N, CA, C and O atoms as CSV, one atom per row, in Angstrom:
chain,resi,resn,atom,element,x,y,z
A,1,UNK,N,N,0.894,-1.197,0.034
A,1,UNK,CA,C,0.022,-0.049,0.052
A,1,UNK,C,C,0.906,1.238,-0.060
A,1,UNK,O,O,1.998,1.268,0.509
A,2,UNK,N,N,0.483,2.217,-0.729
A,2,UNK,CA,C,1.150,3.531,-0.861
A,2,UNK,C,C,0.068,4.586,-0.483
A,2,UNK,O,O,-1.042,4.549,-1.014
A,3,UNK,N,N,0.389,5.484,0.397
A,3,UNK,CA,C,-0.591,6.572,0.891
A,3,UNK,C,C,-0.096,7.885,0.381
A,3,UNK,O,O,1.112,8.121,0.425
A,4,UNK,N,N,-0.873,8.688,-0.062
A,4,UNK,CA,C,-0.547,10.036,-0.481
A,4,UNK,C,C,-1.759,10.960,-0.198
A,4,UNK,O,O,-2.893,10.493,-0.086
A,5,UNK,N,N,-1.473,12.364,-0.080
A,5,UNK,CA,C,-2.600,13.081,0.231
A,5,UNK,C,C,-2.502,14.410,-0.647
A,5,UNK,O,O,-1.432,14.769,-1.139
A,6,UNK,N,N,-3.657,15.094,-0.803
A,6,UNK,CA,C,-3.828,16.303,-1.616
A,6,UNK,C,C,-3.980,17.293,-0.550
A,6,UNK,O,O,-5.097,17.543,-0.098
A,7,UNK,N,N,-2.798,17.938,-0.071
A,7,UNK,CA,C,-2.830,18.836,1.078
A,7,UNK,C,C,-3.804,20.055,0.855
A,7,UNK,O,O,-4.540,20.498,1.737
A,8,UNK,N,N,-3.720,20.544,-0.433
A,8,UNK,CA,C,-4.620,21.718,-0.773
A,8,UNK,C,C,-6.153,21.635,-0.423
A,8,UNK,O,O,-6.863,22.574,-0.062
A,9,UNK,N,N,-6.564,20.157,-0.625
A,9,UNK,CA,C,-7.906,20.067,-0.354
A,9,UNK,C,C,-8.297,19.609,1.116
A,9,UNK,O,O,-9.474,19.379,1.393
A,10,UNK,N,N,-7.333,19.489,2.000
A,10,UNK,CA,C,-7.528,19.155,3.287
A,10,UNK,C,C,-8.395,20.175,4.117
A,10,UNK,O,O,-8.062,21.359,4.172
A,11,UNK,N,N,-9.383,19.750,4.687
A,11,UNK,CA,C,-10.230,20.404,5.573
A,11,UNK,C,C,-9.799,20.465,7.002
A,11,UNK,O,O,-10.477,21.047,7.848
A,12,UNK,N,N,-8.715,19.888,7.261
A,12,UNK,CA,C,-8.243,19.832,8.714
A,12,UNK,C,C,-9.254,19.249,9.659
A,12,UNK,O,O,-9.317,19.761,10.777
A,13,UNK,N,N,-10.000,18.318,9.387
A,13,UNK,CA,C,-11.044,17.680,10.210
A,13,UNK,C,C,-10.521,16.737,11.227
A,13,UNK,O,O,-11.199,16.365,12.184
A,14,UNK,N,N,-9.148,16.309,10.975
A,14,UNK,CA,C,-8.471,15.512,11.887
A,14,UNK,C,C,-8.822,14.147,12.100
A,14,UNK,O,O,-8.334,13.478,13.011
A,15,UNK,N,N,-9.810,13.639,11.132
A,15,UNK,CA,C,-10.435,12.328,11.239
A,15,UNK,C,C,-9.341,11.213,11.052
A,15,UNK,O,O,-9.289,10.192,11.739
A,16,UNK,N,N,-8.475,11.538,10.036
A,16,UNK,CA,C,-7.534,10.585,9.648
A,16,UNK,C,C,-6.421,10.404,10.643
A,16,UNK,O,O,-5.861,9.313,10.756
A,17,UNK,N,N,-6.068,11.514,11.412
A,17,UNK,CA,C,-5.117,11.383,12.552
A,17,UNK,C,C,-5.670,10.580,13.646
A,17,UNK,O,O,-4.935,9.777,14.221
A,18,UNK,N,N,-6.950,10.726,14.001
A,18,UNK,CA,C,-7.628,9.951,15.016
A,18,UNK,C,C,-7.706,8.433,14.583
A,18,UNK,O,O,-7.569,7.489,15.362
A,19,UNK,N,N,-7.920,8.347,13.374
A,19,UNK,CA,C,-8.238,6.928,12.889
A,19,UNK,C,C,-6.782,6.026,12.591
A,19,UNK,O,O,-6.752,4.819,12.834
A,20,UNK,N,N,-5.811,6.626,12.141
A,20,UNK,CA,C,-4.556,6.064,11.968
A,20,UNK,C,C,-3.291,7.003,12.154
A,20,UNK,O,O,-2.556,7.403,11.251
A,21,UNK,N,N,-3.185,7.278,13.535
A,21,UNK,CA,C,-2.088,8.271,13.889
A,21,UNK,C,C,-0.655,7.912,13.468
A,21,UNK,O,O,0.221,8.751,13.263
A,22,UNK,N,N,-0.495,6.504,13.354
A,22,UNK,CA,C,0.856,5.976,12.860
A,22,UNK,C,C,1.036,6.426,11.454
A,22,UNK,O,O,2.191,6.420,11.029
A,23,UNK,N,N,0.085,6.814,10.667
A,23,UNK,CA,C,0.268,7.108,9.216
A,23,UNK,C,C,0.061,8.599,8.974
A,23,UNK,O,O,0.717,9.217,8.135
A,24,UNK,N,N,-0.819,9.119,9.696
A,24,UNK,CA,C,-1.176,10.563,9.386
A,24,UNK,C,C,-0.795,11.429,10.662
A,24,UNK,O,O,-0.696,10.978,11.803
A,25,UNK,N,N,-0.596,12.757,10.275
A,25,UNK,CA,C,-0.400,13.783,11.439
A,25,UNK,C,C,-0.923,15.042,10.710
A,25,UNK,O,O,-1.283,15.132,9.536
A,26,UNK,N,N,-0.881,16.046,11.722
A,26,UNK,CA,C,-1.213,17.364,11.120
A,26,UNK,C,C,-0.115,18.325,11.158
A,26,UNK,O,O,0.534,18.340,12.204
A,27,UNK,N,N,0.244,19.177,10.172
A,27,UNK,CA,C,1.298,20.189,10.002
A,27,UNK,C,C,0.961,21.193,11.156
A,27,UNK,O,O,-0.188,21.605,11.314
A,28,UNK,N,N,1.962,21.555,11.924
A,28,UNK,CA,C,1.859,22.451,13.169
A,28,UNK,C,C,1.560,23.793,12.573
A,28,UNK,O,O,0.874,24.538,13.273
A,29,UNK,N,N,1.943,24.221,11.432
A,29,UNK,CA,C,1.742,25.569,10.875
A,29,UNK,C,C,0.332,25.763,10.380
A,29,UNK,O,O,-0.313,26.773,10.664
A,30,UNK,N,N,-0.150,24.753,9.614
A,30,UNK,CA,C,-1.435,25.028,8.894
A,30,UNK,C,C,-2.577,24.019,9.338
A,30,UNK,O,O,-3.764,24.249,9.109
A,31,UNK,N,N,-2.159,22.971,9.940
A,31,UNK,CA,C,-3.099,22.042,10.352
A,31,UNK,C,C,-3.482,21.008,9.320
A,31,UNK,O,O,-4.198,20.062,9.645
A,32,UNK,N,N,-3.029,21.155,8.084
A,32,UNK,CA,C,-3.336,20.242,7.150
A,32,UNK,C,C,-2.631,18.832,7.362
A,32,UNK,O,O,-1.639,18.695,8.078
A,33,UNK,N,N,-3.184,17.904,6.737
A,33,UNK,CA,C,-2.688,16.441,6.916
A,33,UNK,C,C,-1.332,16.293,6.366
A,33,UNK,O,O,-0.958,16.849,5.333
A,34,UNK,N,N,-0.573,15.483,7.135
A,34,UNK,CA,C,0.844,15.082,6.545
A,34,UNK,C,C,0.940,13.629,6.740
A,34,UNK,O,O,0.607,13.099,7.800
A,35,UNK,N,N,1.416,12.946,5.673
A,35,UNK,CA,C,1.638,11.501,5.697
A,35,UNK,C,C,2.969,11.199,6.389
A,35,UNK,O,O,4.022,11.516,5.836
A,36,UNK,N,N,2.954,10.611,7.552
A,36,UNK,CA,C,4.271,10.161,8.181
A,36,UNK,C,C,4.793,8.783,7.770
A,36,UNK,O,O,5.967,8.466,7.960
A,37,UNK,N,N,3.933,8.005,7.228
A,37,UNK,CA,C,4.312,6.664,6.792
A,37,UNK,C,C,3.489,6.348,5.437
A,37,UNK,O,O,2.368,5.839,5.423
A,38,UNK,N,N,4.164,6.697,4.406
A,38,UNK,CA,C,3.569,6.399,3.076
A,38,UNK,C,C,3.443,4.973,2.638
A,38,UNK,O,O,2.798,4.681,1.631
A,39,UNK,N,N,4.025,4.116,3.349
A,39,UNK,CA,C,4.115,2.809,3.053
A,39,UNK,C,C,3.846,1.999,4.427
A,39,UNK,O,O,4.772,1.377,4.949
A,40,UNK,N,N,2.655,2.022,4.953
A,40,UNK,CA,C,2.303,1.529,6.157
A,40,UNK,C,C,2.401,-0.131,6.179
A,40,UNK,O,O,2.301,-0.778,5.136
A,41,UNK,N,N,2.596,-0.719,7.410
A,41,UNK,CA,C,2.519,-2.170,7.375
A,41,UNK,C,C,1.192,-2.692,7.240
A,41,UNK,O,O,0.213,-2.008,7.536
A,42,UNK,N,N,1.094,-3.982,6.765
A,42,UNK,CA,C,-0.237,-4.664,6.526
A,42,UNK,C,C,-1.271,-4.598,7.689
A,42,UNK,O,O,-2.482,-4.566,7.470
A,43,UNK,N,N,-0.725,-4.579,8.950
A,43,UNK,CA,C,-1.807,-4.466,9.939
A,43,UNK,C,C,-2.393,-3.094,10.039
A,43,UNK,O,O,-3.315,-2.945,10.840
A,44,UNK,N,N,-2.031,-2.191,9.418
A,44,UNK,CA,C,-2.658,-0.853,9.383
A,44,UNK,C,C,-3.518,-0.531,8.069
A,44,UNK,O,O,-4.015,0.583,7.905
A,45,UNK,N,N,-3.651,-1.486,7.218
A,45,UNK,CA,C,-4.237,-1.288,6.003
A,45,UNK,C,C,-5.733,-0.901,6.259
A,45,UNK,O,O,-6.211,0.130,5.787
A,46,UNK,N,N,-6.406,-1.722,6.982
A,46,UNK,CA,C,-7.814,-1.424,7.261
A,46,UNK,C,C,-7.977,-0.053,7.834
A,46,UNK,O,O,-8.825,0.660,7.299
A,47,UNK,N,N,-7.314,0.411,8.813
A,47,UNK,CA,C,-7.515,1.762,9.426
A,47,UNK,C,C,-7.208,2.833,8.403
A,47,UNK,O,O,-7.929,3.821,8.262
A,48,UNK,N,N,-6.085,2.601,7.674
A,48,UNK,CA,C,-5.865,3.699,6.442
A,48,UNK,C,C,-7.030,3.724,5.587
A,48,UNK,O,O,-7.546,4.794,5.266
A,49,UNK,N,N,-7.481,2.584,5.194
A,49,UNK,CA,C,-8.750,2.649,4.223
A,49,UNK,C,C,-9.793,3.359,5.016
A,49,UNK,O,O,-10.343,4.302,4.447
A,50,UNK,N,N,-10.150,3.077,6.200
A,50,UNK,CA,C,-11.124,3.857,6.940
A,50,UNK,C,C,-10.908,5.342,6.932
A,50,UNK,O,O,-11.825,6.138,6.730
A,51,UNK,N,N,-9.694,5.677,7.155
A,51,UNK,CA,C,-9.373,7.043,7.278
A,51,UNK,C,C,-9.751,7.615,5.874
A,51,UNK,O,O,-10.574,8.524,5.767
A,52,UNK,N,N,-9.168,7.094,4.884
A,52,UNK,CA,C,-9.392,7.546,3.586
A,52,UNK,C,C,-11.002,7.767,3.152
A,52,UNK,O,O,-11.390,8.709,2.461
A,53,UNK,N,N,-11.833,6.742,3.682
A,53,UNK,CA,C,-13.235,6.766,3.434
A,53,UNK,C,C,-13.927,7.905,4.252
A,53,UNK,O,O,-14.938,8.475,3.840
A,54,UNK,N,N,-13.314,8.200,5.444
A,54,UNK,CA,C,-13.975,9.138,6.302
A,54,UNK,C,C,-13.504,10.604,6.130
A,54,UNK,O,O,-13.961,11.493,6.848
A,55,UNK,N,N,-12.534,10.854,5.112
A,55,UNK,CA,C,-12.077,12.065,4.770
A,55,UNK,C,C,-13.175,12.891,4.114
A,55,UNK,O,O,-13.611,12.467,3.044
A,56,UNK,N,N,-13.704,14.072,4.643
A,56,UNK,CA,C,-14.690,14.807,4.118
A,56,UNK,C,C,-14.396,15.327,2.688
A,56,UNK,O,O,-15.324,15.499,1.897
A,57,UNK,N,N,-13.158,15.568,2.368
A,57,UNK,CA,C,-12.785,16.090,1.137
A,57,UNK,C,C,-12.132,15.070,0.188
A,57,UNK,O,O,-11.611,15.411,-0.874
A,58,UNK,N,N,-12.181,13.942,0.577
A,58,UNK,CA,C,-11.507,12.865,-0.201
A,58,UNK,C,C,-10.115,13.255,-0.654
A,58,UNK,O,O,-9.795,13.131,-1.836
A,59,UNK,N,N,-9.290,13.719,0.254
A,59,UNK,CA,C,-7.944,14.192,0.002
A,59,UNK,C,C,-6.879,13.110,0.169
A,59,UNK,O,O,-5.720,13.277,-0.211
A,60,UNK,N,N,-7.312,12.013,0.742
A,60,UNK,CA,C,-6.358,10.774,0.914
A,60,UNK,C,C,-6.556,9.776,-0.296
A,60,UNK,O,O,-7.627,9.332,-0.710
A,61,UNK,N,N,-5.320,9.530,-0.757
A,61,UNK,CA,C,-5.259,8.547,-1.855
A,61,UNK,C,C,-4.515,7.212,-1.386
A,61,UNK,O,O,-3.415,7.271,-0.837
A,62,UNK,N,N,-5.161,6.028,-1.629
A,62,UNK,CA,C,-4.563,4.770,-1.218
A,62,UNK,C,C,-4.412,4.001,-2.450
A,62,UNK,O,O,-5.369,3.840,-3.208
A,63,UNK,N,N,-3.171,3.486,-2.702
A,63,UNK,CA,C,-3.009,2.662,-3.795
A,63,UNK,C,C,-2.366,1.428,-3.371
A,63,UNK,O,O,-1.301,1.439,-2.754
A,64,UNK,N,N,-3.019,0.310,-3.702
A,64,UNK,CA,C,-2.626,-0.894,-3.368
A,64,UNK,C,C,-1.324,-1.368,-4.285
A,64,UNK,O,O,-1.397,-1.303,-5.513
A,65,UNK,N,N,-0.202,-1.819,-3.656
A,65,UNK,CA,C,0.918,-2.304,-4.309
A,65,UNK,C,C,1.030,-3.882,-4.338
A,65,UNK,O,O,0.351,-4.517,-3.531
A,66,UNK,N,N,1.744,-4.458,-5.110
A,66,UNK,CA,C,1.919,-5.818,-5.115
A,66,UNK,C,C,3.315,-6.116,-4.636
A,66,UNK,O,O,3.704,-7.281,-4.555
């Protein structure tokens, strides 16, 4: 899995950070999402997908890798 975000679209709702804090954080300056682990381990996949689904602006991109 590879995770990326569209920071310009981020609404700073923090749902992703609450759902998967190992993968997402918020920038201290503007509050927008930051990906801290773009290739998370398999045990976090479901939480990352949940974070992407819950993003109100659909700013999180999840790509499955082989």
